[in-house]
C-alpha positions, 0 to 999 in steps of 0.5 A: 060833931064832925064827920069825914065826908069826902075829899074833893081835891084834885091833888094831894096837899102834902108839902115837902121842902120850901124855898125862900120867896118874896113878901106879899105884894101890896103889904107892908113888911111883916112885923113879928109880934111876941113869939111870932116870926115872918113867913118865907114863901117859896114854890109849893112842892105839891103839884096841884098847888104849884099848878094853881100858882100858889106859894107855900111857907111855914110860920112858927107860933107859940104852942102856948100863947101864955108863954110866947117865947116858949116852945114853938110849933109850925103852921103850913101856909099857902098863898095865891096873890092878887091878880088885880092892880096894886091900886085895887088890892084889898088885902089878905083873905084867910080861908078855912074849910071846917072840921075842925081838922080840915086842911086849908092849903088847897082851899087857897084856890077859892078866889077864882070861883067868885063871880065877876072876878071879885076874888082877884083883888085879894091875896088868898091865904090857906093854912093847915091849923095846928095839928093838921096835915102839913103843920107840925106836929101833925096829930095822930092817935090810932091811924087804923081806928076807922078800919073795917067790920067794927062793932055795930054802932047801935048798942043793942046789948052791953057787950057792944056798948062795952066794946065801943066804950073801950075803943073810945077810952083807948083812943083818948089814951092814945092821943094823950100818949102821942101828944100830951103837950099839944092837947091842952093847946088845941082849942078854937081860941088857940087857932084864932090866935094862930090866925092873928099870928098869920095876920101879923106875919103878913103885915096886915092890919086887918084880915078878910076871911071865908069860912065853912062849917066849923070855920064859921065858929073859928071866925066867931071866936076870932072876931070876938077876940079881935074885932078891930082886926076884921074887915070882911067875912063870909061865913057859910053854914054857921055853927050855933055858938050856944051849942058847942058841942054836945048839944050840937051833935044831938041836934044834928041827929034829928036834922040828918034823919030828916035829910035822909028821908028827903033822899029816900023820897028822891030815890023813890021818884026814880024807882025806874032807875034804882028799883029800890021802892016806889015810896019813901017809906018803902026805900027807908024800910029797905035801907034799914032791912039791908043794914040789919042783914049786914049785922049777920054777914058783912059785905065782903067780910068788911062792910058791916052795919057801922060801915054802912052808916058811914058809907051813906052818911054823905047823902046827908051832906050834899045832894050832888052825891045822891045819884052815886050813893043811890047807885051803890045802894042798888048795886048791893041790893041787886048785884051783891056788889061789895066793892062798890060799898067798900069804895063808898066807905073809903071815900067817906071815911078814908081809913088808915089816916086819923089825922082829921079825926084826932084834931076834931076831937082835940079841938071839940073835946077841949073847947067846952065840957062834955058829960062824963057820966055815960048814963046821960049819953046812953039816955040821950042817944037812945031817946033820939035813936028810936025816932031818928036812927040814920046817924044817932049812934054813929055820931055818939061813938064818933064823939065818945072819946070826949067823955074820957079825954085827958086834956082839961076842957075850957069854957066856950067863948061868949061870942059877941059881934057887937063891935064887928063890921058887916059880915055876910052869913049864908045857910041852906035851911035844911042843912043837917050838919049846921042846922039853920037855927044856928045862922039865925043865932049868929045873925042875932049876935052880929047886928051888922050882918046880913043872912042869905038863906037858901030855902029848902036846900039840903047841901052843907056849905054850898056857896060858890057852887053855881047858885047865882042868887047866892054867889052874885051877892058874895061877889058884890060883898067882896067887891065893895062891901055891899050887903043885902039890906038887913030886915027887922026880926029874926029872919033871913035878909034874902031868900034864894031858891036852891039848886035843882035836885040832881038827875039819876045816874043809870050807871050805878057805882060812882060816888064822886063829885064830878071833875073839872070846874064842877069838882073845884067849885066844891073844893073843900075837905069837908071835915064838918060838924056831923 
């Protein structure tokens, strides 16, 4: 499952017109495969990408790879060329931020944050997957689906349940009406084939790859389908291929609740700042009591209990957001600051633009079958909600359109890394969005992989964020392929300490990730399995 978490980009990533440019340095001229053209790179119209030195272009690929000469769609692609000598050039590095539904154009700057200049020997390639952002067609179903004062997520009566079932059915129907031809071709296998089309268009024999969250599952599928085309891969926050996707969401409900309790405990330790309770239990009680009051009277007439859930969900993704979100919590409790709550909700969800959500469903609903009997959803989610209420029903309704999706589901790829060279896996052991058991399972399926675990870390997809124990090993791997020695058994090969928990903020309203290098280190549109 995925959640729209927070946009940590320094500029918007909308592409306008594109000019013709030269082919990539250090690569042979593109050899188009069946139904695949080359990429004409030119200046990026987006100021942030242009300032970063990126080039932009588009690639035409088949809508349906079983009909390579049929209808085409366009992928938006960005590139930052290597700055090393051509003699040291190591090829193309594709990047994906996760989702599914995350734009990858801005992530092209990631190479500059690899320590020891180890990213300079690659051409970094960002792309908007099919249906996303600047790729065309760009999928949208009901743009204002995440408006304000929606029904309570918790269906305490059949009226609320019927309201959400009707919303879910309507969303699925709108997607079919708007993109009937596209929806059957939005599976992860389609995006994996798009990646191989990008490889061909760039004239590369193999790819390197850096992916986060859902981007790790895209890599698993790509490397299963095209094992000989893999050179190096860094996979941060690994999806468990056994649980695509219904069970993955249920597992996350448990994990997010546990991380929320850690956050409540952090708030309690800083009671002198936030005055929300001196024990974890007290903070937790206040959190849910406050949410309960919003059922009767939404904050500012806009933020009800569902919006409350979404506003604070990012605390389960990233501990660097804890101070700002605790400040929002305190600002409402002590001052009735509805604007701070609305800002937090807007930052988390981005109401008015459903592209990421639409693509998330289009991929997830068709990658694998979902239960079509609502009684199973009801039973499974009530069972979890009574013990793990932080996100369970919000997560259920986020995914509920899959019970009514119009495009037929496929069967999950049987992920097999037996023929894949050594790759580097990363995970924080308390990552709620992609629980640590998934990284252990991926390690088991990739016998040449090595896994670095950050023990006790709660931040999702947190590499290249300043933890030298992790980041220096990434740099060594990208520099010359050095991997930590693989240990026997079902365990990580290296264990690192997490980054320190943040200090509280006296000013209570900021939910941003910071600015400058700190924000760029976290540069990802984190549309993550929620």
